[in-house]
N, C-alpha and C positions, 0 to 999 in steps of 0.2 A: 504495500499499500504507500511505500513512503516513496519505493520509486516510481513508484506510478503519477506522484503528485511535483517528484522532480520531471521528469516527465513531461506534463503539461506542462509545469512552469519553462520550460525551454523551449514551448510554444512560442511566449511573450518576445523571446533574447532577441538579438541581432548583432551580429558580429561589425563593425564596422571600424575597425582598422587590424592590420592583422602587420605584422613587424617579424625578420628573420635578424638576431645576433649569429653568433659561433653557435652556441651551443643547443638554443632550444627558438622557437618560435613565439612568439608570445602575440594573444588576440585578445583585442578589446571589443568589450561588448556590451547593448544600453537593452533597455527592456526599452522597447516600441513606441509604449505611451509617457513614459519619463527618462525623457534625454539625457537625467545628467546621473542618474543611478550608472554608477559604471563600474567594471569586472576584468579582471587580467586570469589569464587561460595561457600557462606555457604548456609548450609543447614538445618533450621531450625527444624527440626522432630515435637516440639510439637506443634507451630503456625500455621506450614507447610506456612514455610514465605521462600525462598531465596532472596537472596541478594547478589551484584556482587561486584564487585572494582570497572567497569568503574562506576558504580553508577546511568547508565539511566533510570534506572525501576524507578531510585528516581527523576528524572529532569520532564522524558516523559510520563511514565506511562505502557508505554510498556514495556516486557518482549525484555531484550538485548539478542541479539546471543549468550551470553554467556552462559545466565540460557537456552533456548533454550537449548542449545548444550547436558549438565547436564542434561537433563528433558530426551534428548534421549538417553543418558548414562546410568539412569536406567530407562530404559523403559518404561520409562509414557507418554503417549499416548494424556493425556487428560492436558487441563491444569488447576491448583489448582486456585481454587478461590480467595486468595492469589494477585496472578498474574491476572489478572482482577478488574480496577478501574469499579468506578460506575460509573463513566465520559464515559466508552465505553462501557455501554449497555445500552438497552431501557427505564431501568427505572432511567436513569440519569436526568431525567427533574421532578419526582416524587416532593412531596410539593412542590415546586417551585408555587405559585400564576400568576396566567394566565393560565396556563397547566391545560389540561385533564389527566383523568388516563392512557394512549395511552399517554405521554409526547408530543402531539402535542396542539399550541394554539390556543384557545379555542377564535374565533370571528365567528359572522354571518357572511354573501356575501353578505351582503351591505360594512357593513365595513372593509370588506379586498375588494372591490369594488375600496370606496371609498380612500382608503389610496393607492392603486393604481394610480387613479386617479392624487392626489392630486405627486407625487411621480414623474406623469412622469411632467407634467406644474412646480413643482418646479425643475425640472431639467432640465428644455427649458430656465427657468427666469435666471436661474446656468449657463446656458453655453455662455449665452449672455451677461449675465452682466459681466463675466470674460475678454469680451473684446471689453467692453464699457462703461467707467470709467461712464459717470454719471449714466442711468441705473444699475451701479456699487448701488450706491450710491442711486441711489431713490427705487429699491429694497431692498436691506440692511436697512432703513428707516422703505419702507413698514412692515415687515416685523417681526423685531425689534418693531416696536409699536402694532402690532397687536397681536403679542403675548404676552405681558407684558398686 
C-alpha cells in the first residue's frame, strides 16, 4: 500500500533539469502544480543506485515518488535490484534460525495448537486480572514463580 501511494504521487512530478557529473547524473524535479517544491535525485550508473534528497528510501526502505518519477522519465519499466531491499522479498527470513527455506516458522501442529490454547487462557487471565486487584497479584505471582 505504501509503494502504491508513492507510485501515484510520482505521476504528479516532472523532471525539469538534468545534469551529468563525473560520477552520476542528477535530476531536478518538481510538482506540476507547485514549481517551487524541488527535489534532486542522483543516479550512480556503475552501482545502479538512486538517491533522493528527501531520504525516504534511506529511512523507510521503499523507493520514493521522486525516484519513481525519474525511473519513468528514463523509461525504466522494472525496479532495479538496488531499490528492492531484502526485507521486502520472500528471502527476508532466510538464514534466520527457526525458519525454513521458504520463510515459514518451523513448528509442528501440536506446538501450534498448544501455543494457541495458552495464548487464549493467558488473554482470559489478563483481562480478569486487570479488573480485579487481588486476582492481578495472584496471577502475577503465579506466572513469576512458574516461569523462573
